[in-house]
C-alpha positions in Angstrom: -31.0 51.1 5.7 -28.2 53.3 6.1 -26.1 55.0 3.5 -22.1 54.2 3.8 -19.2 56.0 4.1 -17.0 53.9 1.5 -18.9 52.8 -1.5 -16.0 51.7 -3.4 -14.9 49.5 -0.6 -18.1 48.0 -0.4 -17.8 46.8 -3.8 -14.6 45.2 -3.3 -16.2 43.3 -0.4 -19.1 42.6 -2.6 -16.9 41.3 -5.2 -14.7 39.2 -3.1 -17.9 37.4 -1.3 -19.2 36.7 -4.8 -15.8 35.1 -5.9 -16.2 32.9 -2.7 -19.8 32.2 -3.6 -18.7 30.9 -6.7 -16.9 27.3 -7.1 -16.7 27.4 -10.9 -15.0 30.7 -11.0 -12.6 29.6 -8.1 -11.4 26.8 -10.1 -11.1 28.7 -13.2 -9.4 32.0 -12.0 -7.5 30.7 -8.7 -6.9 27.2 -9.9 -6.2 27.2 -13.9 -5.4 30.9 -14.3 -8.2 31.4 -16.9 -8.1 35.3 -16.4 -8.0 38.1 -19.3 -4.6 39.4 -19.5 -3.5 41.6 -16.5 -6.0 40.4 -14.8 -5.1 38.4 -11.2 -6.9 36.6 -8.5 -6.5 34.4 -5.7 -8.0 33.2 -2.5 -5.7 35.4 -0.5 -6.2 38.3 -2.3 -9.9 37.9 -1.4 -9.5 37.1 2.3 -6.9 39.9 2.7 -9.7 42.4 1.2 -12.2 40.9 3.8 -10.4 40.5 6.8 -6.8 43.0 6.5 -8.2 45.9 4.1 -11.6 46.4 5.5 -12.0 44.2 8.7 -15.3 43.5 7.7 -14.8 39.4 8.9 -13.1 40.8 12.2 -15.7 42.9 13.2 -18.7 43.1 10.9 -20.7 45.2 13.5 -18.0 47.9 13.1 -18.5 47.7 9.4 -22.2 49.2 9.5 -22.0 52.4 8.1 -18.6 52.0 6.8 -19.1 49.1 4.3 -22.5 47.6 5.7 -26.0 49.2 5.8 -27.3 47.0 8.1 -27.4 44.2 11.0 -28.6 41.7 8.9 -25.9 42.5 6.4 -23.4 42.0 9.7 -25.0 38.7 10.8 -24.5 37.6 7.2 -20.9 38.4 7.6 -20.4 36.9 10.6 -21.5 33.7 9.2 -18.9 34.3 6.4 -16.5 34.6 9.0 -17.1 31.7 11.1 -17.1 29.4 8.3 -13.8 30.9 7.0 -12.2 30.7 10.5 -13.4 27.1 11.3 -11.6 26.1 8.0 -8.3 27.9 9.0 -8.5 26.6 12.6 -8.8 23.4 11.0 -6.3 23.5 8.3 -4.1 26.5 9.1 -3.4 29.3 6.8 -0.4 28.1 4.6 -2.2 25.8 2.4 -2.6 26.4 -1.5 -5.8 27.3 -2.9 -6.3 24.0 -4.5 -6.1 22.5 -1.1 -8.5 24.8 0.5 -11.1 24.2 -2.5 -10.5 20.5 -2.3 -11.5 20.4 1.6 -14.4 19.2 3.0 -15.1 22.4 4.8 -15.1 24.6 1.8 -18.7 24.1 0.9 -19.3 25.3 4.3 -18.0 28.9 3.1 -19.2 28.5 -0.6 -22.6 28.6 1.1 -22.0 30.9 3.4 -20.6 33.3 0.7 -23.7 32.7 -0.9 -26.1 33.9 1.7 -23.9 36.8 2.4 -23.9 37.6 -1.2 -27.9 37.5 -1.2 -28.1 39.5 1.5 -25.5 42.2 0.3 -27.4 42.4 -3.0 -30.6 42.7 -1.5 -29.4 46.1 0.3 -28.1 47.3 -2.7 
């Protein structure tokens, strides 16, 4: 297990994966907006962290050493990327958070995120 260069961004990645793994949180935060004053969250924000800001789902292998600690973590993130990409390929990228949460393919994202979260937590 190796050290990473950007531990703060790793923390943001873990938070994003945790949000994707928790349907109760998704409905509470993203749909009903039940967040503390001044707090904000939505599916799009989590996707931007994982794809645009860190590119950890674009190329998990390249993220080893920067945000990820091992090939095992990269594999888990690759599985999450496949689940998200599959849903986007099927439904596009312009639906509301609620429409994504209600989609039949959403369960695969929750499952892949749960597995990725377990892997990330096991590795610190």
